[in-house]
C-alpha positions as CSV (number, residue, x, y, z in Angstrom):
1,X,14.5,12.0,-28.2
2,X,13.1,14.4,-25.8
3,X,15.6,16.6,-23.5
4,X,16.2,14.4,-20.3
5,X,16.6,15.9,-17.0
6,X,17.6,14.6,-13.6
7,X,15.1,13.9,-10.8
8,X,16.0,13.4,-7.2
9,X,13.7,11.5,-4.7
10,X,14.5,10.4,-1.2
11,X,13.8,7.0,0.1
12,X,14.7,4.4,2.5
13,X,18.2,3.0,1.3
14,X,17.1,-0.7,2.0
15,X,13.9,-0.2,-0.1
16,X,16.0,1.3,-2.9
17,X,18.5,-1.6,-2.8
18,X,15.7,-4.3,-2.7
19,X,14.0,-2.5,-5.8
20,X,17.4,-2.1,-7.5
21,X,17.9,-5.9,-7.2
22,X,14.5,-6.8,-8.2
23,X,14.7,-4.3,-11.4
24,X,18.1,-6.0,-12.2
25,X,16.6,-9.3,-12.5
26,X,14.1,-7.8,-14.8
27,X,16.8,-6.8,-17.0
28,X,16.5,-3.0,-16.2
29,X,17.8,-0.4,-14.0
30,X,16.3,1.6,-11.5
31,X,16.0,4.9,-13.6
32,X,14.0,2.5,-16.3
33,X,12.0,1.1,-14.0
34,X,10.6,4.6,-12.6
35,X,10.4,5.6,-16.4
36,X,8.2,2.7,-17.0
37,X,6.0,3.4,-14.0
38,X,5.8,7.1,-15.0
39,X,4.9,6.3,-18.8
40,X,2.3,3.7,-17.6
41,X,0.8,6.0,-15.3
42,X,0.4,8.9,-17.9
43,X,-0.9,6.2,-20.7
44,X,-3.5,5.0,-18.2
45,X,-4.3,8.4,-16.5
46,X,-4.2,6.9,-13.1
47,X,-1.6,4.8,-10.9
48,X,-1.5,1.5,-12.4
49,X,-2.1,-0.6,-9.7
50,X,-4.5,-0.5,-6.8
51,X,-3.9,1.3,-3.8
52,X,-6.1,0.5,-0.8
53,X,-6.3,0.9,3.1
54,X,-7.1,-2.1,4.9
55,X,-9.3,0.0,7.2
56,X,-11.9,0.1,4.8
57,X,-11.9,-3.6,3.8
58,X,-15.3,-5.5,3.7
59,X,-14.4,-7.5,6.9
60,X,-13.0,-4.5,8.9
61,X,-16.3,-2.6,8.1
62,X,-18.4,-5.7,9.1
63,X,-16.4,-5.6,12.5
64,X,-16.9,-1.9,13.1
65,X,-20.6,-2.0,12.5
66,X,-21.0,-5.2,14.7
67,X,-19.0,-3.0,17.3
68,X,-21.2,0.2,16.8
69,X,-24.3,-2.2,17.1
70,X,-23.2,-3.6,20.5
71,X,-22.3,-0.2,21.7
72,X,-25.8,1.2,20.8
73,X,-27.4,-1.6,22.9
74,X,-25.1,-1.1,25.8
75,X,-23.1,-4.4,25.2
76,X,-19.5,-3.3,25.8
77,X,-17.0,-5.9,24.7
78,X,-13.5,-5.6,26.1
79,X,-10.4,-7.3,24.3
80,X,-6.8,-7.8,25.3
81,X,-4.3,-6.3,23.0
82,X,-3.3,-9.9,21.9
83,X,-7.1,-10.5,20.8
84,X,-7.1,-7.1,19.0
85,X,-3.9,-8.0,17.2
86,X,-5.2,-11.3,16.4
87,X,-8.3,-9.7,14.7
88,X,-6.1,-7.7,12.8
89,X,-4.4,-10.7,11.0
90,X,-7.7,-12.3,10.2
């Protein structure tokens, strides 16, 4: 077996506790789960899941294009904070 080393990371205590509970339910400890993640990342040559930003979602991009078109034609749309938050949850 290769030489083992200790690695220190910082994270929110609550997140770590939630992760430990979930990993324990899978029959592994936190360290094993991190090792699984790292090994899979190396095997695939990338992070083994999709990372995305909702800003670039298809729906948001359509809304932005519509807003730009309205701005260019002089149609200004005023929305309340509640309306904006509702749009975010669509």
